[in-house]
C-alpha positions as CSV (number, residue, x, y, z in Angstrom):
1,M,73.4,64.3,35.4
2,S,76.4,66.0,33.6
3,Q,76.7,68.8,30.8
4,K,78.6,66.0,28.6
5,E,75.7,63.6,29.4
6,L,73.2,66.1,28.5
7,N,74.5,67.0,24.9
8,L,74.9,63.3,24.1
9,N,71.1,63.1,25.1
10,F,70.4,65.9,22.9
11,F,72.4,64.5,19.8
12,E,70.5,61.0,20.3
13,K,66.8,62.8,21.0
14,Y,66.9,64.5,17.5
15,L,68.6,61.5,16.2
16,T,65.8,61.1,13.2
17,L,66.5,65.1,12.4
18,W,69.8,64.2,12.0
19,V,69.3,61.1,9.6
20,I,66.9,62.9,7.6
21,G,69.4,66.1,7.1
22,C,72.4,63.3,6.3
23,I,69.8,61.4,3.9
24,G,69.1,64.8,1.8
25,L,72.9,65.7,2.3
26,G,74.1,62.5,0.5
27,V,71.3,62.8,-2.2
28,L,72.7,66.2,-3.5
29,L,76.2,64.9,-3.3
30,G,75.3,62.4,-5.5
31,K,73.4,64.4,-7.9
32,L,76.0,67.2,-7.7
33,F,79.5,65.1,-8.0
34,P,78.3,61.7,-9.8
35,G,81.9,61.0,-10.6
36,A,83.2,61.0,-7.3
37,A,80.2,59.0,-6.2
38,L,80.9,56.2,-9.1
39,Y,85.0,56.6,-7.7
40,L,84.1,55.6,-4.1
41,D,81.6,53.1,-5.1
42,K,84.4,51.4,-7.3
43,I,86.4,50.9,-4.0
44,S,85.7,47.6,-3.2
45,I,86.7,43.9,-2.5
46,H,83.7,41.5,-3.4
47,Q,81.1,43.5,-3.6
48,V,82.2,45.0,-0.3
49,S,82.6,48.9,-0.2
50,I,85.8,49.9,2.0
51,P,84.8,53.6,2.5
52,I,81.4,52.1,4.0
53,A,83.4,49.2,5.9
54,I,85.3,51.9,7.5
55,C,82.3,53.7,8.4
56,L,81.0,50.4,9.9
57,F,83.8,49.4,11.9
58,F,83.7,52.8,13.9
59,M,80.1,51.7,14.3
60,M,80.7,48.4,15.5
61,Y,84.2,49.4,17.7
62,P,82.5,51.5,20.4
63,I,79.7,48.7,20.6
64,M,82.1,45.9,20.9
65,V,84.7,47.5,23.7
66,K,81.5,48.1,25.9
67,I,80.8,44.2,26.0
68,D,81.2,42.2,29.2
69,F,82.5,38.9,27.2
70,S,81.1,37.2,30.6
71,E,77.9,38.4,29.6
72,V,78.3,36.5,26.0
73,I,78.8,33.3,28.0
74,K,75.7,33.4,30.1
75,A,73.5,34.3,26.9
76,G,75.0,31.4,25.1
77,K,73.2,29.4,28.4
78,T,70.0,31.0,27.5
79,P,68.7,29.6,23.9
80,K,65.2,31.0,23.5
81,P,66.3,34.3,22.1
82,V,68.8,32.3,19.4
83,V,65.7,29.9,18.6
84,L,63.2,32.4,18.0
85,T,65.8,34.6,15.6
86,L,66.6,31.5,13.7
87,F,63.0,30.6,13.3
88,I,62.0,34.1,12.1
89,N,65.0,34.6,9.9
90,W,64.7,31.0,7.8
91,C,61.0,29.6,8.3
92,I,59.2,32.9,8.1
93,K,61.0,35.9,6.6
94,P,61.8,34.3,3.4
95,F,58.3,32.8,2.6
96,T,56.6,36.3,3.6
97,M,58.9,38.4,1.5
98,L,58.1,36.2,-1.4
99,V,54.4,36.8,-1.0
100,I,54.7,40.5,-0.3
101,A,57.0,41.1,-3.3
102,T,55.0,39.2,-5.4
103,F,51.3,40.6,-4.1
104,F,53.0,44.0,-4.9
105,L,55.3,44.2,-7.7
106,G,53.5,41.5,-9.6
107,V,49.8,42.3,-9.2
108,V,49.2,45.8,-7.5
109,F,51.9,47.4,-9.0
110,K,52.7,45.6,-12.2
111,D,51.1,48.0,-14.6
112,F,53.5,50.9,-13.1
113,L,56.1,48.8,-13.7
114,P,56.5,48.2,-17.8
115,G,59.5,46.8,-19.8
116,F,61.9,44.2,-19.8
117,E,65.4,43.2,-19.9
118,I,67.5,40.6,-21.1
119,I,69.2,38.1,-18.6
120,K,71.4,35.4,-20.0
121,G,69.9,35.6,-23.3
122,S,66.3,35.5,-22.3
123,Q,63.6,38.4,-22.0
124,V,62.6,38.7,-18.6
125,Q,59.8,41.3,-17.2
126,L,61.1,44.3,-15.0
127,Y,58.6,43.4,-12.1
128,R,59.9,39.7,-12.0
129,S,63.9,40.8,-11.7
130,Y,62.2,43.3,-9.1
131,I,60.9,40.8,-7.2
132,A,63.9,38.5,-7.7
133,G,66.1,41.1,-5.6
134,C,63.8,41.2,-2.9
135,I,64.1,37.5,-2.4
136,L,67.3,37.8,-2.3
137,L,67.2,40.6,0.4
138,G,64.4,38.2,2.6
139,V,67.2,35.3,2.4
140,A,70.4,37.4,3.7
141,P,70.0,38.1,7.5
142,C,71.8,41.1,8.8
143,T,75.0,39.9,10.7
144,A,76.7,43.1,11.2
145,M,74.3,46.2,11.6
146,V,71.9,44.7,14.0
147,L,74.7,45.3,16.6
148,V,74.1,49.0,16.2
149,W,70.3,48.7,16.2
150,G,70.2,46.6,19.3
151,H,72.6,48.8,21.4
152,L,70.6,51.6,20.7
153,A,67.2,49.7,21.9
154,K,69.2,49.1,25.1
155,G,69.1,45.6,24.2
156,N,71.4,42.6,25.2
157,D,74.5,43.0,23.6
158,G,75.8,40.0,24.6
159,H,73.0,38.2,23.0
160,T,73.1,40.4,19.9
161,L,76.6,39.4,19.5
162,V,75.7,35.6,20.3
163,M,72.6,35.8,17.6
164,V,75.1,37.7,14.8
165,A,77.4,34.8,15.1
166,I,75.2,31.9,14.7
167,N,73.6,33.8,11.8
168,S,76.9,34.0,10.4
169,L,77.3,30.5,10.2
170,T,73.8,29.1,9.5
171,M,73.7,31.9,6.1
172,L,76.9,30.0,4.8
173,F,74.8,26.8,4.6
174,L,71.4,28.1,3.8
175,Y,71.2,31.4,1.7
176,A,72.1,29.5,-1.5
177,P,69.9,26.7,-1.3
178,L,66.8,28.1,0.2
179,G,67.3,31.7,-2.0
180,G,67.9,29.1,-5.1
181,W,64.4,27.2,-4.3
182,L,62.7,30.5,-4.1
183,L,64.0,32.1,-7.0
184,G,63.5,28.7,-9.4
185,I,67.5,28.4,-9.6
186,N,68.7,25.4,-9.6
187,K,72.2,26.2,-9.1
188,M,72.6,29.8,-7.4
189,P,75.9,30.6,-6.9
190,I,77.2,31.3,-3.0
191,P,78.7,34.6,-2.5
192,W,81.5,33.2,0.0
193,H,84.0,36.0,-0.1
194,T,81.5,38.5,0.2
195,I,80.0,36.7,3.2
196,V,83.1,35.6,4.5
197,L,84.6,39.3,3.8
198,S,81.8,40.8,5.6
199,V,81.9,38.6,8.4
200,I,84.9,39.5,9.2
201,I,85.6,43.2,8.8
202,Y,82.2,44.2,10.2
203,V,82.0,41.7,13.2
204,G,85.4,39.8,13.1
205,L,87.6,43.2,13.8
206,P,86.0,45.6,15.8
207,L,85.1,42.2,18.0
208,F,88.6,41.3,18.2
209,L,90.2,44.8,18.9
210,G,87.3,45.4,21.4
211,Y,87.9,42.7,23.3
212,H,91.2,43.6,23.9
213,S,91.6,46.8,24.4
214,R,89.1,46.8,26.7
215,K,91.0,44.1,28.7
216,Y,94.2,46.1,28.3
217,I,92.6,49.6,29.8
218,I,90.7,48.2,32.4
219,A,93.9,46.4,33.1
220,K,96.0,49.7,32.7
221,K,93.3,52.8,33.8
222,G,90.6,50.7,36.1
223,K,87.5,49.8,35.3
224,E,85.9,53.0,36.7
225,W,88.4,55.0,34.1
226,F,87.0,52.9,31.3
227,E,83.1,53.7,32.0
228,D,83.3,57.2,32.9
229,K,86.0,58.6,30.7
230,F,86.6,56.2,27.9
231,L,83.3,55.0,26.8
232,H,82.1,58.6,27.5
233,Y,83.8,60.2,24.5
234,L,84.1,57.0,22.5
235,T,79.8,56.9,22.3
236,P,79.7,59.9,20.1
237,I,81.7,58.2,17.4
238,S,79.2,55.4,16.7
239,M,76.5,58.0,16.3
240,G,78.7,60.5,13.9
241,A,80.2,57.1,12.1
242,L,75.8,55.7,11.1
243,L,75.4,59.1,10.0
244,L,78.5,59.6,7.7
245,T,77.4,55.9,6.3
246,L,74.0,57.2,5.7
247,I,75.9,60.0,3.4
248,L,77.9,57.6,2.0
249,L,75.1,55.5,1.1
250,F,72.9,57.8,-0.8
251,S,75.6,59.6,-2.4
252,L,76.2,56.8,-4.2
253,K,72.7,56.2,-5.0
254,G,71.9,60.0,-5.4
255,E,71.7,60.1,-9.1
256,L,69.6,57.0,-9.3
257,I,67.2,58.5,-6.6
258,V,66.8,61.3,-8.9
259,S,66.4,59.7,-11.9
260,Q,63.9,56.8,-11.1
261,P,62.1,57.8,-8.1
262,Q,58.7,56.6,-8.9
263,V,60.0,52.8,-9.3
264,I,62.4,53.4,-6.2
265,L,58.8,54.2,-4.2
266,L,57.2,51.0,-6.0
267,I,59.7,48.7,-4.5
268,A,60.3,50.5,-1.5
269,I,56.9,49.7,0.0
270,P,56.7,46.1,0.1
271,L,59.8,46.0,1.6
272,L,58.5,48.7,3.9
273,I,55.8,46.0,4.8
274,Q,58.1,43.0,5.2
275,T,60.1,44.9,7.6
276,C,57.6,46.0,9.8
277,L,55.7,42.6,9.6
278,I,58.1,40.6,10.2
279,F,59.4,43.0,13.3
280,A,55.9,42.4,14.9
281,I,55.8,38.9,14.5
282,A,59.4,38.9,16.4
283,F,58.6,41.2,18.8
284,L,55.3,39.5,19.8
285,G,56.7,36.2,19.8
286,A,59.3,37.0,21.9
287,K,56.3,38.5,24.5
288,W,54.9,35.2,24.2
289,L,58.1,33.2,25.1
290,K,57.9,35.4,28.3
291,L,61.5,37.0,27.1
292,S,63.2,40.0,29.2
293,Y,63.1,43.6,27.2
294,R,66.5,43.2,26.6
295,D,66.7,40.0,24.8
296,A,63.1,40.6,22.6
297,A,64.4,44.3,21.3
298,P,67.4,42.5,19.4
299,S,66.1,39.2,19.0
300,A,63.2,41.2,16.9
301,L,65.5,43.8,15.0
302,I,68.0,40.9,13.8
303,G,65.0,39.1,12.1
304,A,63.3,42.4,10.7
305,S,67.0,44.0,8.8
306,N,69.3,42.5,6.1
307,H,72.6,41.7,5.0
308,F,72.2,44.1,1.8
309,E,75.9,43.5,0.8
310,V,75.3,40.0,0.6
311,A,71.9,40.7,-1.7
312,I,73.5,43.1,-3.9
313,A,76.7,41.0,-4.6
314,T,74.4,37.9,-5.1
315,S,72.3,39.8,-7.6
316,A,75.0,41.0,-9.4
317,M,76.4,37.9,-10.5
318,L,73.4,36.1,-11.2
319,F,71.3,39.0,-13.0
320,G,74.2,41.6,-13.0
321,L,74.6,45.2,-11.4
322,S,72.6,46.9,-13.6
323,S,69.3,44.4,-13.3
324,G,66.5,45.3,-11.6
325,A,67.2,42.8,-9.2
326,S,70.4,44.4,-8.2
327,L,67.8,47.8,-8.1
328,A,65.7,46.0,-6.1
329,T,68.4,45.1,-3.6
330,V,69.7,48.6,-3.6
331,V,66.4,50.3,-2.6
332,G,66.5,47.7,0.2
333,V,70.4,49.5,1.6
334,L,68.3,53.0,1.0
335,I,65.5,52.4,3.4
336,E,67.3,50.3,5.8
337,V,68.7,52.8,8.2
338,P,65.7,55.0,8.8
339,I,63.4,52.2,9.0
340,M,65.6,50.2,11.7
341,L,65.7,53.5,13.6
342,L,62.4,53.6,13.7
343,L,61.7,50.6,15.1
344,V,64.4,50.6,17.7
345,K,62.1,54.0,19.1
346,I,59.0,51.3,18.6
347,C,61.0,49.0,21.1
348,L,61.9,51.6,23.5
349,A,58.2,52.8,23.5
350,N,56.9,49.5,24.6
351,K,59.6,48.5,27.0
352,H,56.3,48.4,29.4
353,I,54.9,44.9,27.9
354,F,57.9,43.2,29.1
355,N,57.8,42.1,33.0
356,R,60.7,43.1,33.9
357,R,61.3,39.8,36.3
358,T,60.8,37.2,33.0
359,T,64.2,35.9,32.0
360,S,65.0,34.4,28.7
């Protein structure tokens, strides 16, 4: 193993420490320079943050360029992981979120979440608004960052890409009716622009550039140079972009974290339980279906993660950016990366429970 590979392994080995450091740095920057954070927060199109979009692009491109697209074609011919993901995302996840959020925020923590807010002329108890935000997270399956989680877990990138594409399509049709029904709202607006734009920026653009640059570089330099040189120098860019994304996310909400830590903690508890429960159901479901580890890991991770941009955009349209629902969706953003990194470690630690000979 070369010294460069050892350095990369050292970086990945202590990734949790870098994440904790970046979270702390982000909160500190948000507290010390709230004006700069507000300015960055305003640089957005249809609730899609441009600074975060740039960071996510550099997270996604190194993954996309590594994908052998012949593997994507093969992945499309093995439907079990896709069926498992769709079942988890639309038949289990929204309902467990409703139950867990209602139990904790509406019963256990109710007395610690006092207050009211006015939404569309009606007085609503804050805890109900927090529950609504959790529901919006529960019906928004991840379509972008799961590519990062699946890649870190050494999953099948081709399968992950197929599942992301199908998730994006199903969300266009199922997000509004299911979310509207769970919220008890007759007509829930669909954040079309946010869904389409985020899919284009986070998935479509890096996929397009990754496919064509891979094809061009291999044709010009050969596959050996591409794998030994190009990918080696590109991989740290993805990790660096992940850490920069964390600093940005937590700096944007640094003032909020400092001013309302107890509320954020109470909202985070049911979201944490929900995420871990869905991951466990999907991971064990993959074992029961006799999937290979490389298909099981992304199936479980895509079920556990959320598309927080869509949830935030919808809560802003329905209840307003300053509402309790929007706060709950923001908490979803804050806990997403640390939790998913932990679940990636759990995946890797339990690789052995999957029979290597089993196929999807």
